[in-house]
Backbone bond lengths (Angstrom), bond angles and torsions (degrees), N, CA, C in turn:
res aa  C-N    CA-C-N  psi(-1)  N-CA   C-N-CA  omega(-1)  CA-C   N-CA-C  phi
1 M - - - 1.454 - - 1.526 109.05 -
2 K 1.318 116.00 131.42 1.453 121.97 -179.28 1.524 109.79 -72.66
3 P 1.340 118.51 132.97 1.467 120.04 -179.92 1.533 110.91 -65.74
4 T 1.315 114.99 147.66 1.453 121.39 177.61 1.522 108.95 -74.92
5 P 1.340 116.80 128.60 1.463 117.69 177.99 1.529 109.97 -67.49
6 P 1.316 116.28 144.68 1.470 117.87 179.02 1.525 110.26 -69.99
7 I 1.307 115.87 140.83 1.455 120.91 175.06 1.519 107.98 -132.65
8 K 1.304 114.32 157.51 1.458 120.01 174.47 1.521 105.87 -116.69
9 L 1.301 115.58 117.99 1.453 121.32 -178.66 1.514 107.94 -120.42
10 H 1.312 115.24 119.18 1.454 120.82 179.99 1.521 108.00 -117.62
11 I 1.300 116.22 120.47 1.458 121.19 177.04 1.515 106.70 -105.75
12 D 1.307 114.77 107.09 1.458 120.75 -177.82 1.519 110.94 -75.74
13 H 1.321 116.50 -44.99 1.456 121.13 -179.95 1.520 109.59 -138.05
14 L 1.289 116.40 132.48 1.457 122.48 171.30 1.522 105.18 -115.45
15 V 1.323 115.93 111.25 1.460 120.66 -176.34 1.521 108.53 -105.57
16 L 1.307 115.40 117.44 1.460 121.77 177.46 1.522 107.83 -125.44
17 H 1.313 115.77 89.64 1.463 120.23 -179.96 1.522 109.31 -63.51
18 G 1.309 115.68 138.72 1.451 120.63 177.83 1.518 114.05 94.30
19 V 1.333 117.36 -9.72 1.459 120.94 176.12 1.524 106.83 -88.00
20 S 1.306 115.73 126.63 1.466 119.12 -176.67 1.521 111.15 -67.32
21 L 1.313 114.71 157.31 1.461 121.23 179.33 1.527 110.69 -55.36
22 G 1.316 116.75 -39.50 1.457 121.09 -179.42 1.521 113.94 -69.46
23 D 1.347 117.08 -19.86 1.467 121.21 -177.98 1.524 113.63 -101.70
24 R 1.327 117.21 -5.09 1.463 118.67 -172.07 1.525 112.91 -63.98
25 D 1.329 118.27 -36.82 1.468 119.46 179.69 1.528 111.34 -66.28
26 R 1.330 116.68 -39.75 1.477 120.24 178.53 1.522 110.79 -66.86
27 A 1.328 116.75 -41.84 1.466 120.04 178.61 1.529 110.11 -64.62
28 G 1.320 117.35 -43.31 1.458 121.19 179.45 1.518 112.74 -64.03
29 A 1.328 116.54 -40.41 1.468 120.32 178.14 1.525 110.86 -65.67
30 A 1.329 116.95 -41.09 1.468 120.76 178.57 1.528 110.18 -64.92
31 F 1.335 116.48 -39.89 1.466 121.37 177.17 1.526 110.32 -59.60
32 T 1.314 116.56 -50.74 1.469 121.48 -178.43 1.523 111.09 -61.18
33 Q 1.314 116.54 -45.39 1.466 120.68 -178.75 1.531 110.79 -62.92
34 E 1.333 117.25 -44.80 1.467 120.19 -177.90 1.519 111.46 -70.49
35 L 1.325 118.82 -40.87 1.460 120.23 178.85 1.530 110.38 -64.88
36 T 1.310 117.43 -39.40 1.468 121.16 175.89 1.525 110.77 -61.74
37 R 1.333 115.98 -43.91 1.469 120.29 178.95 1.522 110.44 -61.14
38 L 1.317 117.20 -45.87 1.465 120.47 -179.24 1.523 111.59 -62.56
39 L 1.310 117.03 -44.21 1.466 120.04 179.22 1.523 111.64 -64.52
40 T 1.322 116.17 -35.72 1.459 120.67 -179.74 1.522 111.84 -74.29
41 E 1.324 116.63 -46.93 1.469 120.58 -174.77 1.524 113.48 -82.89
42 Q 1.331 118.03 -37.40 1.462 120.55 -176.40 1.514 112.44 -100.64
43 G 1.316 115.90 -12.52 1.453 120.10 175.64 1.515 113.29 95.67
44 V 1.302 113.11 164.86 1.455 121.46 177.98 1.522 107.25 -74.77
45 P 1.327 118.53 128.65 1.466 120.06 177.36 1.527 111.06 -53.86
46 A 1.323 115.62 145.64 1.470 122.01 -172.84 1.524 113.23 -53.78
47 A 1.313 117.21 -42.88 1.472 119.34 -178.30 1.515 111.16 -61.57
48 L 1.319 116.65 -42.71 1.463 119.66 178.90 1.514 110.94 -67.06
49 A 1.331 117.22 -37.53 1.463 120.65 177.98 1.532 111.03 -64.13
50 R 1.340 116.50 -29.03 1.469 121.02 177.61 1.517 111.78 -81.60
51 G 1.320 117.27 -6.27 1.453 120.33 177.73 1.517 115.24 95.83
52 V 1.337 117.56 12.02 1.457 120.10 177.62 1.529 108.57 -63.30
53 T 1.328 116.02 133.48 1.457 121.80 179.21 1.517 109.23 -100.18
54 L 1.310 115.53 132.58 1.460 121.06 178.29 1.523 108.06 -117.00
55 P 1.325 117.59 100.75 1.453 118.95 -178.38 1.520 112.81 -66.65
56 R 1.338 116.62 -23.46 1.455 120.67 -179.96 1.514 108.28 -154.25
57 L 1.315 116.31 142.96 1.458 121.02 177.96 1.515 108.62 -139.88
58 D 1.313 115.81 124.58 1.460 121.64 174.30 1.524 106.44 -85.65
59 G 1.305 116.34 118.22 1.465 120.92 -178.10 1.510 114.59 -74.96
60 G 1.317 117.57 -5.87 1.451 120.12 177.46 1.517 112.78 100.27
61 T 1.304 114.44 -176.66 1.453 122.11 -179.90 1.515 109.53 -112.12
62 L 1.306 116.12 132.96 1.462 121.59 177.54 1.523 109.01 -108.67
63 T 1.303 115.76 144.51 1.455 120.95 172.37 1.517 106.45 -114.49
64 V 1.318 115.96 116.70 1.460 120.30 -179.74 1.522 109.51 -125.70
65 S 1.295 114.93 151.31 1.461 121.04 179.52 1.519 110.29 -78.05
66 P 1.332 116.31 150.44 1.469 118.96 174.62 1.533 109.65 -55.80
67 G 1.309 115.19 139.58 1.456 119.99 179.50 1.514 115.01 88.06
68 T 1.335 116.84 -1.09 1.467 120.11 177.64 1.517 108.39 -63.95
69 S 1.313 116.96 135.33 1.466 120.19 -177.01 1.523 111.67 -67.60
70 A 1.314 114.92 154.38 1.463 121.29 177.90 1.526 110.85 -59.33
71 E 1.306 116.87 -36.11 1.464 120.74 -179.74 1.526 110.87 -64.50
72 V 1.323 116.88 -42.80 1.466 120.53 179.47 1.522 110.24 -65.29
73 V 1.321 117.87 -41.17 1.456 121.35 177.44 1.532 109.99 -60.86
74 G 1.320 117.37 -44.06 1.460 121.14 179.03 1.517 112.38 -62.08
75 V 1.333 116.78 -42.36 1.468 121.34 178.93 1.531 110.16 -64.90
76 Q 1.329 117.14 -45.28 1.462 120.23 179.64 1.528 111.21 -62.69
77 A 1.315 116.67 -40.31 1.470 120.62 178.65 1.524 110.69 -64.15
78 A 1.321 117.72 -40.17 1.465 121.27 178.61 1.522 111.29 -64.75
79 R 1.317 117.01 -41.48 1.469 120.14 179.84 1.522 110.96 -65.54
80 S 1.320 116.36 -40.26 1.463 120.42 177.11 1.527 110.18 -64.60
81 T 1.314 116.58 -42.66 1.468 121.25 179.53 1.519 110.67 -63.27
82 Y 1.330 117.50 -44.32 1.462 120.92 179.69 1.530 110.49 -61.56
83 A 1.325 116.60 -42.78 1.469 120.25 178.84 1.520 110.54 -61.33
84 R 1.317 117.44 -40.50 1.466 120.74 179.12 1.523 111.15 -71.26
85 L 1.332 117.55 -34.37 1.463 119.86 174.33 1.531 110.16 -62.60
86 A 1.319 116.36 -40.54 1.460 121.18 -178.97 1.527 111.33 -64.57
87 R 1.329 117.32 -30.67 1.474 120.96 -179.50 1.527 112.31 -93.17
88 A 1.318 118.16 -13.20 1.467 122.43 -170.62 1.522 114.03 -59.21
89 G 1.296 117.89 -37.80 1.460 119.31 -174.89 1.508 114.24 -93.40
90 E 1.326 118.20 3.32 1.449 120.55 -179.65 1.533 109.71 -61.51
91 G 1.278 114.69 129.51 1.458 119.22 179.33 1.516 114.07 85.87
92 T 1.353 118.00 3.31 1.463 119.71 177.40 1.502 110.20 -100.40
């Protein structure tokens, strides 16, 4: 198995509209855990492995049902972010 190249990922702001103040830490922790899992299990997206720098990334828009747990919102946001990271370097 090829080793994963080291990357430095800094998330300055994670904006999840509709997540209550009391749930933001749980949503953020779920986001971090899921994004880490995706990077570990599915690998670093090719553009990032090539050293492409992304000063900003819009993680997309999520549609969630009322009452969806903060953890589920965090996981969905991480999956959307990972998918956008995977597409970010296309054409560069």
